[in-house]
LUMDREN-716313 format. One record per residue (C-alpha): x, y, z; residue in one letter. Coordinates in Angstrom, 2 decimals. Example, Ala and Ser with C-alpha at 12.3 -4.5 7.8 and 13.67 -1.06 7.14 Angstrom:
2
<<12.30 -4.50 7.80> a>
<<13.67 -1.06 7.14> s>
// end
This chain:
124
<<-0.08 0.19 0.15> m>
<<1.51 3.20 -0.77> n>
<<1.99 6.22 1.79> e>
<<-0.86 8.27 1.02> f>
<<-3.45 6.17 1.08> k>
<<-2.03 4.53 4.44> r>
<<-1.94 7.99 6.22> v>
<<-5.31 8.47 4.49> f>
<<-6.96 5.66 6.16> l>
<<-5.02 6.82 9.10> l>
<<-6.53 9.92 9.69> c>
<<-9.71 8.49 8.25> t>
<<-10.20 5.95 11.07> g>
<<-9.22 8.77 13.68> f>
<<-11.70 10.90 12.55> f>
<<-14.35 8.33 13.01> f>
<<-13.45 6.89 16.41> v>
<<-13.54 10.88 17.45> f>
<<-17.47 10.64 15.71> l>
<<-17.86 7.42 17.73> g>
<<-17.23 9.35 20.90> i>
<<-19.15 11.97 20.15> l>
<<-22.11 9.45 19.32> g>
<<-21.69 8.11 23.20> a>
<<-22.07 11.43 24.66> v>
<<-24.75 12.97 22.15> l>
<<-27.80 10.87 21.23> p>
<<-28.16 11.68 17.65> v>
<<-25.75 9.96 16.88> l>
<<-24.77 6.01 16.95> p>
<<-21.46 5.12 18.19> s>
<<-20.84 1.59 17.38> v>
<<-21.21 2.35 13.40> p>
<<-18.30 4.56 13.57> f>
<<-16.22 2.51 15.46> f>
<<-16.75 -0.23 13.05> i>
<<-15.82 1.86 10.20> i>
<<-12.79 2.92 12.34> a>
<<-11.88 -0.58 12.79> s>
<<-12.07 -0.79 9.06> v>
<<-9.93 2.08 8.45> c>
<<-7.41 0.68 11.09> f>
<<-6.92 -2.71 9.99> s>
<<-5.70 -1.32 6.38> k>
<<-3.40 1.38 8.00> s>
<<-2.55 0.49 11.67> s>
<<-2.33 -2.65 13.21> r>
<<-1.45 -0.90 16.51> k>
<<-4.70 0.83 16.89> f>
<<-6.38 -1.65 14.98> h>
<<-5.69 -4.03 17.87> d>
<<-6.11 -0.95 20.70> m>
<<-9.60 -0.35 19.14> l>
<<-10.55 -4.41 18.96> m>
<<-9.14 -4.71 22.81> n>
<<-10.93 -1.62 24.08> n>
<<-12.83 -3.32 26.96> k>
<<-16.08 -1.32 26.05> l>
<<-16.15 -1.19 22.57> i>
<<-13.88 -4.17 21.60> g>
<<-16.47 -6.98 21.69> p>
<<-19.02 -5.05 19.97> h>
<<-16.93 -4.59 17.23> i>
<<-15.66 -8.08 17.28> k>
<<-19.38 -9.69 17.47> r>
<<-19.93 -7.41 14.12> y>
<<-17.33 -8.56 12.44> h>
<<-17.24 -12.30 13.01> e>
<<-21.01 -12.49 12.40> n>
<<-21.96 -9.39 10.70> n>
<<-25.27 -8.79 13.60> g>
<<-25.90 -7.43 17.07> i>
<<-27.73 -9.65 19.86> e>
<<-31.18 -8.70 20.14> l>
<<-30.97 -7.55 23.83> k>
<<-28.13 -5.45 22.66> t>
<<-30.27 -3.79 20.10> k>
<<-32.98 -3.60 22.22> i>
<<-31.37 -1.52 24.47> l>
<<-29.45 0.74 22.12> l>
<<-33.13 1.53 20.31> i>
<<-34.55 2.70 23.64> l>
<<-31.22 4.93 25.10> l>
<<-31.16 6.12 22.00> h>
<<-35.14 7.36 21.84> w>
<<-34.50 8.54 25.50> v>
<<-31.84 10.44 24.61> g>
<<-33.93 12.07 21.23> i>
<<-36.72 12.82 23.16> l>
<<-35.00 14.24 26.03> g>
<<-32.81 16.27 24.24> s>
<<-35.87 17.36 21.78> s>
<<-37.57 18.34 24.94> i>
<<-35.20 20.31 27.17> f>
<<-32.78 21.61 24.91> f>
<<-34.46 21.96 21.16> v>
<<-36.76 24.73 20.87> h>
<<-37.73 25.47 17.56> g>
<<-40.37 23.34 15.49> f>
<<-37.79 22.52 13.06> l>
<<-35.19 20.92 15.13> g>
<<-37.67 18.94 16.62> r>
<<-38.73 17.58 13.92> v>
<<-34.95 17.01 12.74> l>
<<-34.19 15.42 15.87> m>
<<-37.30 13.02 15.26> v>
<<-36.00 12.46 11.76> a>
<<-32.37 11.46 12.70> i>
<<-33.77 9.13 15.55> g>
<<-35.98 7.43 13.12> v>
<<-33.14 6.83 10.76> a>
<<-30.99 5.50 13.38> a>
<<-33.41 3.00 14.67> t>
<<-34.24 1.86 11.21> l>
<<-30.16 0.97 10.57> y>
<<-30.16 -1.14 13.92> l>
<<-33.42 -3.07 13.24> l>
<<-31.69 -3.62 9.91> s>
<<-28.63 -5.21 11.59> l>
<<-28.80 -9.40 11.68> k>
<<-29.92 -9.95 15.33> r>
<<-27.43 -13.15 16.45> i>
<<-27.54 -15.09 19.81> g>
<<-30.89 -15.85 21.49> k>
// end
């Protein structure tokens, strides 16, 4: 792989890690898909950062399960959707004051929910 492509993938991986961290604290962004994309970028650019992400005790197991089975467990899916909607609705009630902003928050919530529902269910 040429150096430009490796550096580009490395920077892209860090960008998606940043988005994943934002997604962990902001209810409108799902974090796991960003970490999965980052792991793919790191797998092609830096074994060190890929291993750090895969061995992270919080996000590593989710990424490994996704890569191994291309899906998530039903209880994880339900919990993600529930917490996502609690955050979306709480944020839109307490922090977003305009009607258009609230509609946008709900639209993002629907899109994220549809994505989570589209993931293959693994396990029990």
